[in-house]
C-alpha positions as CSV (number, residue, x, y, z in Angstrom):
1,M,242.0,107.1,179.2
2,R,241.4,110.8,178.9
3,P,240.5,112.1,175.4
4,D,243.7,114.1,175.2
5,K,245.8,111.1,176.0
6,V,243.9,109.0,173.5
7,F,244.6,111.5,170.8
8,L,248.3,111.8,171.7
9,S,248.6,108.0,171.8
10,A,247.0,107.9,168.4
11,V,249.4,110.5,167.0
12,S,252.3,108.3,168.3
13,A,250.7,105.3,166.5
14,G,250.5,107.2,163.2
15,C,254.1,108.3,163.5
16,L,255.4,104.8,164.3
17,L,253.4,103.2,161.5
18,G,254.6,105.9,159.1
19,F,258.2,104.8,159.8
20,G,257.3,101.3,159.0
21,C,255.7,102.4,155.7
22,G,258.8,104.4,154.8
23,V,261.1,101.5,155.4
24,S,258.8,99.3,153.3
25,L,259.0,101.7,150.4
26,C,262.7,101.8,150.6
27,A,262.9,98.0,150.6
28,M,260.7,97.8,147.5
29,T,263.0,100.2,145.6
30,A,264.7,97.6,143.3
31,P,264.0,98.5,139.7
32,W,265.5,95.3,138.2
33,Y,263.5,93.1,140.5
34,T,260.3,95.2,139.9
35,E,260.6,94.4,136.2
36,N,261.7,90.8,136.4
37,A,260.5,89.5,139.8
38,P,257.7,91.7,141.1
39,G,256.6,89.0,143.6
40,L,260.0,89.1,145.2
41,V,259.8,92.9,145.6
42,K,256.5,92.4,147.5
43,L,258.3,90.0,149.8
44,F,261.0,92.6,150.4
45,G,258.5,95.3,151.4
46,A,256.3,92.9,153.4
47,G,259.3,91.6,155.3
48,V,260.0,95.0,157.0
49,F,256.6,96.7,157.1
50,P,255.5,94.9,160.3
51,L,258.1,97.0,162.1
52,G,255.5,99.8,162.4
53,L,252.8,97.7,163.9
54,V,255.2,96.0,166.3
55,L,256.3,99.3,167.6
56,V,252.7,100.5,168.0
57,V,251.6,97.4,170.0
58,L,254.7,97.2,172.2
59,T,254.5,100.9,173.1
60,G,250.8,100.8,173.8
61,A,249.9,103.4,171.1
62,D,246.3,103.6,169.8
63,L,245.9,102.5,166.2
64,F,242.4,103.1,164.7
65,T,242.3,99.8,162.9
66,A,243.1,97.7,166.0
67,T,240.9,99.8,168.3
68,T,237.8,98.7,166.3
69,M,238.3,95.2,167.5
70,F,238.9,96.1,171.2
71,T,236.1,98.7,171.6
72,L,233.4,96.8,169.7
73,T,234.1,93.8,171.9
74,A,233.9,96.0,175.0
75,V,230.5,97.3,173.8
76,L,229.1,93.8,173.2
77,Q,230.4,92.8,176.6
78,G,228.6,95.7,178.3
79,R,231.9,97.4,179.4
80,L,231.7,100.5,177.1
81,P,228.9,102.8,175.9
82,I,228.5,103.2,172.1
83,R,229.1,107.0,172.3
84,K,232.5,106.4,174.0
85,M,233.4,103.9,171.4
86,L,232.6,106.4,168.6
87,L,234.5,109.1,170.4
88,H,237.5,106.8,170.7
89,W,237.3,106.0,167.0
90,F,237.1,109.7,166.1
91,L,240.2,110.6,168.3
92,C,242.2,107.6,167.0
93,F,241.4,108.2,163.4
94,F,242.4,111.9,163.4
95,G,245.3,111.3,165.8
96,N,246.6,108.6,163.4
97,L,246.2,111.1,160.5
98,A,248.1,113.8,162.3
99,G,250.9,111.4,163.2
100,S,251.1,110.1,159.6
101,L,251.2,113.6,158.1
102,F,253.8,114.7,160.6
103,V,256.3,111.9,159.7
104,M,255.5,112.2,156.0
105,S,256.0,116.0,155.8
106,I,258.6,116.8,158.4
107,I,260.8,113.7,158.3
108,M,260.3,112.2,154.9
109,G,259.1,115.3,152.9
110,Y,261.3,118.1,154.0
111,G,263.9,115.6,154.9
112,G,264.1,114.7,151.2
113,V,264.1,110.9,151.9
114,F,262.2,110.1,148.7
115,D,263.2,113.0,146.5
116,A,265.9,111.2,144.5
117,S,265.4,108.6,141.8
118,P,264.5,105.8,141.8
119,Y,262.8,106.2,145.2
120,K,260.4,108.9,144.0
121,E,259.3,106.8,141.0
122,V,258.6,103.8,143.3
123,V,256.4,106.0,145.5
124,I,254.5,107.3,142.5
125,S,254.1,103.9,140.9
126,F,253.0,102.3,144.2
127,A,250.4,105.0,144.9
128,S,249.0,104.8,141.4
129,K,248.5,101.0,141.6
130,K,246.8,101.3,145.0
131,Q,244.7,104.4,144.5
132,I,244.1,105.2,140.9
133,S,243.8,101.8,139.2
134,P,241.4,99.9,141.5
135,Q,237.7,100.4,141.6
136,V,236.0,101.6,144.8
137,H,234.5,98.3,145.6
138,Q,237.9,96.6,145.2
139,I,239.4,99.0,147.8
140,F,236.5,98.3,150.2
141,L,236.8,94.5,149.9
142,K,240.6,94.6,150.3
143,A,240.2,96.8,153.4
144,I,238.0,94.1,155.0
145,G,240.7,91.5,154.4
146,C,243.4,93.8,155.6
147,N,242.0,94.6,159.0
148,W,240.9,91.0,159.5
149,L,244.6,90.1,159.3
150,V,245.8,93.2,161.3
151,C,243.5,92.5,164.2
152,L,244.5,88.8,164.2
153,A,248.1,90.0,164.4
154,V,247.2,92.2,167.5
155,F,245.1,89.3,168.9
156,L,248.1,87.0,168.7
157,G,250.5,89.6,170.0
158,I,248.5,90.3,173.2
159,Q,248.3,86.5,174.0
160,A,252.1,86.1,174.0
161,K,254.0,86.6,177.3
162,D,257.5,87.2,176.1
163,L,258.8,89.8,173.6
164,A,260.0,87.4,171.0
165,S,256.7,85.5,170.9
166,K,254.8,88.8,170.6
167,V,256.9,90.0,167.6
168,I,256.7,86.6,165.8
169,G,253.0,86.3,166.4
170,M,252.3,89.8,165.0
171,W,254.8,89.6,162.1
172,W,253.2,87.0,159.9
173,P,249.6,88.3,159.5
174,I,251.0,91.7,158.7
175,F,253.4,90.2,156.3
176,A,250.5,88.5,154.6
177,F,248.3,91.6,154.1
178,V,251.2,93.5,152.6
179,V,252.1,90.8,150.2
180,L,248.5,90.5,149.1
181,G,248.3,94.3,148.6
182,L,245.3,94.8,150.9
183,E,244.2,98.3,152.1
184,H,245.0,99.7,155.5
185,V,243.5,103.1,156.0
186,V,246.2,104.4,158.4
187,A,249.1,103.1,156.3
188,N,247.5,104.7,153.3
189,M,247.4,108.0,155.1
190,F,251.2,108.0,154.9
191,Y,251.5,106.4,151.4
192,M,248.9,108.6,149.7
193,S,249.9,111.9,151.4
194,L,253.6,111.2,150.4
195,A,252.5,110.5,146.8
196,I,250.5,113.7,146.7
197,W,253.5,115.5,148.2
198,L,255.6,114.1,145.3
199,K,253.0,115.3,142.8
200,T,251.8,111.9,141.5
201,P,249.8,112.5,138.3
202,D,245.9,112.3,138.7
203,L,246.1,111.8,142.5
204,T,244.4,114.6,144.4
205,V,243.3,115.0,148.0
206,G,239.7,114.8,147.0
207,L,240.2,111.6,145.0
208,Y,242.0,110.0,147.9
209,I,239.3,110.9,150.4
210,W,236.3,109.7,148.5
211,K,237.8,106.8,146.6
212,G,240.5,105.6,149.1
213,M,240.0,106.9,152.7
214,I,236.2,106.4,153.0
215,P,235.8,102.9,151.6
216,A,239.0,101.7,153.3
217,T,237.8,103.0,156.7
218,I,234.4,101.3,156.4
219,G,236.1,98.1,155.2
220,N,238.6,98.1,158.0
221,I,235.9,98.6,160.6
222,I,234.0,95.6,159.2
223,G,237.1,93.4,158.9
224,G,238.5,94.1,162.4
225,G,235.2,94.8,164.3
226,M,233.1,92.0,162.8
227,F,235.4,89.3,161.5
228,V,237.7,89.4,164.6
229,G,236.0,91.4,167.4
230,V,232.4,90.1,167.1
231,Y,233.5,86.6,166.1
232,Y,235.9,86.0,169.1
233,W,233.5,87.7,171.5
234,Y,230.8,85.3,170.4
235,M,233.1,82.3,170.6
236,Y,234.8,83.0,173.9
237,L,232.7,85.5,175.9
238,F,229.1,85.3,174.9
239,D,227.1,83.1,177.2
240,E,230.3,81.8,178.9
241,D,231.4,81.7,182.5
242,P,232.7,85.0,183.9
243,V,236.4,85.8,183.3
244,K,238.7,85.0,186.2
245,I,242.0,86.6,187.0
246,D,244.1,84.5,189.4
247,G,241.0,82.6,190.4
248,V,239.0,85.8,191.2
249,E,236.0,86.6,189.1
250,Y,236.6,89.8,187.2
251,Q,233.7,92.3,187.4
252,G,234.6,95.5,185.8
253,P,232.5,98.5,184.9
254,H,229.2,97.7,183.2
255,V,226.9,99.9,181.1
256,D,223.2,100.2,181.9
257,S,220.4,100.9,179.5
258,H,221.0,104.7,179.8
259,M,224.7,104.2,178.9
260,H,226.0,105.4,182.3
261,M,228.9,103.6,183.9
262,H,228.4,101.9,187.2
263,F,230.0,99.2,189.2
264,L,228.4,96.0,190.3
265,A,227.3,96.1,193.9
266,N,229.1,92.9,194.8
267,R,232.4,94.0,193.1
268,N,235.4,92.8,195.0
269,K,237.8,95.8,195.4
270,S,240.8,93.5,195.3
271,T,240.2,92.7,191.6
272,V,241.4,96.2,190.4
273,T,244.8,94.8,189.6
274,D,246.4,91.4,189.2
275,E,248.9,92.3,191.9
276,E,246.2,93.1,194.5
277,S,244.3,89.9,193.8
278,R,247.5,87.9,194.3
279,I,248.2,89.7,197.6
280,E,244.7,89.1,198.9
281,S,244.7,85.5,197.9
282,A,248.1,84.7,199.4
283,P,247.9,83.0,202.8
284,V,249.2,84.8,205.8
285,S,251.6,82.9,208.1
286,V,251.9,83.9,211.7
287,P,255.0,82.7,213.7
288,A,254.2,80.3,216.5
289,S,256.1,82.6,218.9
290,V,253.7,85.4,218.3
291,L,250.7,83.0,218.9
292,A,252.2,81.8,222.2
293,K,252.2,85.4,223.5
């Protein structure tokens, strides 16, 4: 995909995930339950948060945390140069940031969605517990666990064939990471920027970047790239028989030692799409009347 399209796709992902974050904050706005049943409040928020990721995956938008799994697997499989992987990460990260900031400021901020009490207090309390109270190493470790679950959710979603199965497969791992309070760098782009917008005490842009964004980004890369991407590449692709699509061996673009893309000399042109391979493999029947002529 062209860089401009990757960036726009990432902006879309940031926007869609931002809507999920906003819905989750609204669901957790229950002062009595917060005081008397905090675990139940987490269930409320976690139950609706997966909306954002489901929209991202079903629309094909590019989420930075999920792309760490896909691109690292492609690099290990020899399908993508490292420099293109890093470019993709860069575009996705800042595209997600742009989308998150757009929804936060234009829709939620100027729209006044969280201006009134008790919604404003919930945002401030939530951000303080996630950003100010924890130590840097805690944010880093929770980020590893977060993207481990997020990429598992995406992995389950792409395996399913029908819409309901995709949604159900993705919902539960995302539900789990929200209940556990793990750190998702793109979700935090929305949460923390909204908290700063609402003037949360002691929370500044600089504090968020060095204490929240940087360790969460590194942790998410390790959690999704290593614990899901590298693991499943080793289990199912490394030293295994070539992948076949409709019985035809798939031989996509490979990367040589100089990181240039080239196609294998014996690549079958009919393997570009599933439909073409099905057409080529289908037997051709000729009517007997034609043969008689």
